[in-house]
GUFISE-587190 format. One record per atom (N, C-alpha, C): residue number from 1; atom name; x, y, z. Coordinates in nm, 4 decimals. Each point is the difference from the previous one (the first is absolute). Example, Ala and Ser with C-alpha at 12.3 -4.5 7.8 and 13.67 -1.06 7.14 Angstrom:
<pts>
(pt 1 'N' (1.3190 -0.5690 0.7800))
(pt 1 'CA' (-0.0890 0.1190 0.0000))
(pt 1 'C' (0.0900 0.1200 0.0000))
(pt 2 'N' (-0.0350 0.1050 -0.0720))
(pt 2 'CA' (0.0820 0.1190 0.0060))
(pt 2 'C' (-0.0770 0.1090 0.0730))
</pts>
This chain:
<pts>
(pt 1 'N' (0.0812 -0.1231 -0.0140))
(pt 1 'CA' (-0.0719 0.1238 0.0198))
(pt 1 'C' (0.0733 0.1255 -0.0110))
(pt 2 'N' (0.1158 -0.0118 0.0746))
(pt 2 'CA' (0.0844 0.1265 0.0057))
(pt 2 'C' (0.0568 0.0228 -0.1460))
(pt 3 'N' (0.0242 -0.0850 -0.0710))
(pt 3 'CA' (0.0488 0.0221 -0.1382))
(pt 3 'C' (-0.1022 0.0385 -0.0945))
(pt 4 'N' (-0.1404 0.0010 0.0431))
(pt 4 'CA' (-0.1010 0.0447 -0.0968))
(pt 4 'C' (-0.0488 -0.1332 -0.0771))
(pt 5 'N' (0.0122 -0.1111 0.0776))
(pt 5 'CA' (-0.0308 -0.1212 -0.0780))
(pt 5 'C' (0.0878 -0.0138 -0.1357))
(pt 6 'N' (0.1116 -0.0615 0.0254))
(pt 6 'CA' (0.0837 -0.0321 -0.1139))
(pt 6 'C' (0.0527 0.1353 -0.0593))
(pt 7 'N' (0.0086 0.0991 0.0553))
(pt 7 'CA' (0.0917 0.1140 -0.0224))
(pt 7 'C' (0.1453 0.0023 0.0395))
(pt 8 'N' (0.0602 0.1039 -0.0261))
(pt 8 'CA' (0.1632 0.0045 0.0469))
(pt 8 'C' (-0.0116 0.0982 0.1301))
(pt 9 'N' (0.0915 -0.0450 0.0852))
(pt 9 'CA' (0.0179 0.0955 0.1133))
(pt 9 'C' (0.1275 0.0955 -0.0225))
(pt 10 'N' (-0.0089 0.1184 0.0369))
(pt 10 'CA' (0.1150 0.0910 0.0054))
(pt 10 'C' (0.0240 0.0315 0.1427))
(pt 11 'N' (0.1292 -0.0359 0.0416))
(pt 11 'CA' (0.0472 0.0332 0.1406))
(pt 11 'C' (0.1377 0.0443 -0.0169))
(pt 12 'N' (0.0354 0.0882 0.0816))
(pt 12 'CA' (0.1249 0.0450 0.0095))
(pt 12 'C' (0.0061 0.1558 -0.0007))
(pt 13 'N' (0.1235 0.0610 -0.0398))
(pt 13 'CA' (0.0127 0.1385 -0.0152))
(pt 13 'C' (-0.0924 0.0666 -0.1163))
(pt 14 'N' (0.0173 0.1223 0.0147))
(pt 14 'CA' (-0.0744 0.0613 -0.1254))
(pt 14 'C' (0.0537 -0.0326 -0.1383))
(pt 15 'N' (0.1631 -0.0184 0.0103))
(pt 15 'CA' (0.0572 -0.0510 -0.1194))
(pt 15 'C' (-0.0305 -0.1388 -0.0412))
(pt 16 'N' (-0.0184 -0.0915 0.0844))
(pt 16 'CA' (-0.0393 -0.1475 -0.0305))
(pt 16 'C' (-0.1332 0.0120 -0.0576))
(pt 17 'N' (-0.1065 0.0786 0.0525))
(pt 17 'CA' (-0.1178 -0.0016 -0.0504))
(pt 17 'C' (-0.0115 0.0714 -0.1472))
(pt 18 'N' (0.0534 0.1057 -0.0030))
(pt 18 'CA' (0.0101 0.0490 -0.1531))
(pt 18 'C' (0.0702 -0.0862 -0.0859))
(pt 19 'N' (0.1038 -0.0741 0.0188))
(pt 19 'CA' (0.0537 -0.0744 -0.0748))
(pt 19 'C' (-0.0715 -0.1408 -0.0238))
(pt 20 'N' (-0.0878 -0.0320 0.0887))
(pt 20 'CA' (-0.0991 -0.1301 -0.0253))
(pt 20 'C' (-0.0969 0.0465 -0.0847))
(pt 21 'N' (-0.0546 0.1409 0.0074))
(pt 21 'CA' (-0.0940 0.0406 -0.0811))
(pt 21 'C' (0.0750 0.0191 -0.1517))
(pt 22 'N' (0.1112 0.0565 -0.0080))
(pt 22 'CA' (0.0609 0.0044 -0.1291))
(pt 22 'C' (0.0322 -0.1353 -0.0641))
(pt 23 'N' (0.0314 -0.1075 0.0869))
(pt 23 'CA' (0.0286 -0.1546 -0.0628))
(pt 23 'C' (-0.1477 -0.0229 -0.0706))
(pt 24 'N' (-0.1090 0.0232 0.0733))
(pt 24 'CA' (-0.1274 -0.0296 -0.0676))
(pt 24 'C' (-0.0162 0.0572 -0.1215))
(pt 25 'N' (0.0303 0.1353 0.0004))
(pt 25 'CA' (-0.0234 0.0791 -0.1264))
(pt 25 'C' (0.0874 -0.0435 -0.1027))
(pt 26 'N' (0.1106 -0.0503 0.0274))
(pt 26 'CA' (0.0977 -0.0592 -0.1150))
(pt 26 'C' (-0.0600 -0.1238 -0.0413))
(pt 27 'N' (-0.0754 -0.0631 0.0678))
(pt 27 'CA' (-0.0557 -0.1319 -0.0644))
(pt 27 'C' (-0.1266 0.0304 -0.0694))
(pt 28 'N' (-0.0530 0.1319 0.0042))
(pt 28 'CA' (-0.1079 0.0437 -0.0876))
(pt 28 'C' (-0.1358 0.0319 0.0706))
(pt 29 'N' (0.0086 -0.0015 0.1425))
(pt 29 'CA' (-0.1114 0.0305 0.0917))
(pt 29 'C' (-0.0177 0.1681 -0.0051))
(pt 30 'N' (-0.1099 0.0589 -0.0499))
(pt 30 'CA' (-0.0054 0.1326 0.0158))
(pt 30 'C' (-0.0947 0.0551 0.0882))
(pt 31 'N' (-0.0380 -0.0728 0.0991))
(pt 31 'CA' (-0.0818 0.0433 0.1025))
(pt 31 'C' (0.0047 -0.0906 0.1318))
(pt 32 'N' (-0.0356 0.0413 0.1069))
(pt 32 'CA' (-0.0053 -0.1051 0.1255))
(pt 32 'C' (-0.0933 0.0540 0.0995))
(pt 33 'N' (-0.0516 -0.0752 0.0742))
(pt 33 'CA' (-0.0978 0.0274 0.1111))
(pt 33 'C' (0.0924 -0.0134 0.1337))
(pt 34 'N' (-0.0149 0.0972 0.0696))
(pt 34 'CA' (0.0918 -0.0047 0.1343))
(pt 34 'C' (-0.0868 0.0123 0.1169))
(pt 35 'N' (0.0336 -0.0681 0.1013))
(pt 35 'CA' (-0.0731 -0.0091 0.1151))
(pt 35 'C' (0.1071 -0.0099 0.1469))
(pt 36 'N' (-0.0468 0.0469 0.0956))
(pt 36 'CA' (0.0950 0.0121 0.1255))
(pt 36 'C' (-0.0903 -0.0707 0.1167))
(pt 37 'N' (0.0785 -0.0504 0.0961))
(pt 37 'CA' (-0.0849 -0.0442 0.1143))
(pt 37 'C' (-0.0618 0.1286 0.0765))
(pt 38 'N' (0.0661 0.0983 -0.0027))
(pt 38 'CA' (-0.0432 0.1356 0.0368))
(pt 38 'C' (0.0279 0.1000 -0.0986))
(pt 39 'N' (-0.1162 0.0616 -0.0555))
(pt 39 'CA' (0.0301 0.1004 -0.1037))
(pt 39 'C' (0.0521 0.1317 0.0777))
(pt 40 'N' (-0.0398 0.0162 0.1159))
(pt 40 'CA' (0.0423 0.1205 0.0622))
(pt 40 'C' (0.1475 0.0111 0.0439))
(pt 41 'N' (0.0446 -0.1210 0.0224))
(pt 41 'CA' (0.1437 -0.0179 0.0132))
(pt 41 'C' (0.0864 -0.0258 -0.1307))
(pt 42 'N' (-0.0712 -0.0771 -0.0869))
(pt 42 'CA' (0.0943 -0.0337 -0.1236))
(pt 42 'C' (-0.0012 0.0972 -0.1146))
(pt 43 'N' (-0.1153 0.0755 -0.0264))
(pt 43 'CA' (-0.0146 0.0840 -0.1121))
(pt 43 'C' (0.0880 0.1170 0.0060))
(pt 44 'N' (0.0048 0.0812 0.1168))
(pt 44 'CA' (0.0867 0.1186 -0.0112))
(pt 44 'C' (0.1588 -0.0374 -0.0279))
(pt 45 'N' (0.0636 -0.1100 0.0481))
(pt 45 'CA' (0.1166 -0.0168 -0.0366))
(pt 45 'C' (0.0127 -0.0313 -0.1537))
(pt 46 'N' (-0.0923 -0.0732 -0.0315))
(pt 46 'CA' (-0.0070 -0.0363 -0.1365))
(pt 46 'C' (-0.0030 0.1279 -0.0981))
(pt 47 'N' (-0.0849 0.0912 0.0300))
(pt 47 'CA' (-0.0145 0.1393 -0.0757))
(pt 47 'C' (0.1232 0.0567 0.0165))
(pt 48 'N' (0.0509 0.0301 0.1150))
(pt 48 'CA' (0.1343 0.0861 0.0222))
(pt 48 'C' (0.1234 -0.0597 -0.0475))
(pt 49 'N' (0.0201 -0.1448 -0.0024))
(pt 49 'CA' (0.1191 -0.0529 -0.0218))
(pt 49 'C' (-0.0105 -0.0999 -0.1357))
(pt 50 'N' (-0.0884 -0.0580 -0.0127))
(pt 50 'CA' (0.0040 -0.0898 -0.1212))
(pt 50 'C' (-0.0524 0.0562 -0.1311))
(pt 51 'N' (-0.1041 0.0909 -0.0013))
(pt 51 'CA' (-0.0316 0.0685 -0.1264))
(pt 51 'C' (0.0920 0.1049 -0.0540))
(pt 52 'N' (0.0743 0.0711 0.0933))
(pt 52 'CA' (0.1260 0.0643 -0.0743))
(pt 52 'C' (0.0985 -0.0799 -0.0968))
(pt 53 'N' (0.0279 -0.1235 0.0796))
(pt 53 'CA' (0.0716 -0.0937 -0.0706))
(pt 53 'C' (-0.0269 -0.0498 -0.1279))
(pt 54 'N' (-0.1241 -0.0123 -0.0048))
(pt 54 'CA' (-0.0751 -0.0700 -0.1195))
(pt 54 'C' (-0.0125 0.1104 -0.1057))
(pt 55 'N' (-0.0224 0.1266 0.0408))
(pt 55 'CA' (0.0095 0.1173 -0.0936))
(pt 55 'C' (0.1450 0.0131 -0.0558))
(pt 56 'N' (0.1031 -0.0106 0.0874))
(pt 56 'CA' (0.1457 0.0048 -0.0599))
(pt 56 'C' (0.0269 -0.1160 -0.0928))
(pt 57 'N' (-0.0662 -0.1161 0.0255))
(pt 57 'CA' (0.0248 -0.1292 -0.0903))
(pt 57 'C' (-0.0712 0.0229 -0.1453))
(pt 58 'N' (-0.0935 0.0847 0.0058))
(pt 58 'CA' (-0.0800 0.0325 -0.1231))
(pt 58 'C' (-0.1348 -0.0876 0.0022))
(pt 59 'N' (-0.0294 -0.0605 0.1009))
(pt 59 'CA' (-0.1164 -0.0824 0.0192))
(pt 59 'C' (-0.1264 0.0777 0.0245))
(pt 60 'N' (0.0143 0.1156 0.0450))
(pt 60 'CA' (-0.1171 0.0902 0.0409))
(pt 60 'C' (0.0163 0.1384 -0.0320))
(pt 61 'N' (-0.1030 0.0617 -0.0641))
(pt 61 'CA' (0.0290 0.1465 -0.0086))
(pt 61 'C' (-0.0224 0.0697 0.1126))
(pt 62 'N' (0.0763 0.1008 0.0420))
(pt 62 'CA' (-0.0247 0.0969 0.1033))
(pt 62 'C' (-0.1536 0.0510 -0.0013))
(pt 63 'N' (-0.0660 -0.0075 0.1236))
(pt 63 'CA' (-0.1095 0.0529 0.0065))
(pt 63 'C' (-0.0165 0.1667 -0.0095))
(pt 64 'N' (-0.0924 0.0502 -0.0799))
(pt 64 'CA' (-0.0007 0.1337 -0.0358))
(pt 64 'C' (-0.1125 0.0648 0.0728))
(pt 65 'N' (0.0144 0.0621 0.1290))
(pt 65 'CA' (-0.0991 0.0581 0.0572))
(pt 65 'C' (-0.0783 0.1150 -0.0553))
(pt 66 'N' (0.0714 0.0634 -0.0826))
(pt 66 'CA' (-0.0536 0.1123 -0.0893))
(pt 66 'C' (-0.1058 -0.0550 -0.0953))
(pt 67 'N' (-0.0022 -0.1197 -0.0452))
(pt 67 'CA' (-0.1001 -0.0403 -0.0887))
(pt 67 'C' (-0.1032 -0.0635 0.0510))
(pt 68 'N' (-0.0226 0.0074 0.1336))
(pt 68 'CA' (-0.1116 -0.0511 0.0795))
(pt 68 'C' (-0.1085 0.1124 -0.0055))
</pts>
């Protein structure tokens, strides 16, 4: 259940998680569903630490707040 029923689990540093997502992208995966045991604890570090790495890797466009 923790892996989303046959999904991959990303555990480790922000670099580990970003590299795991990149490895999936390199295999052709163009989207994924993420979940945490606690969104309140897991989501902020993901936003602050992992998303900027994904942007630098070219896997995600930076969010444009002016376009909202």
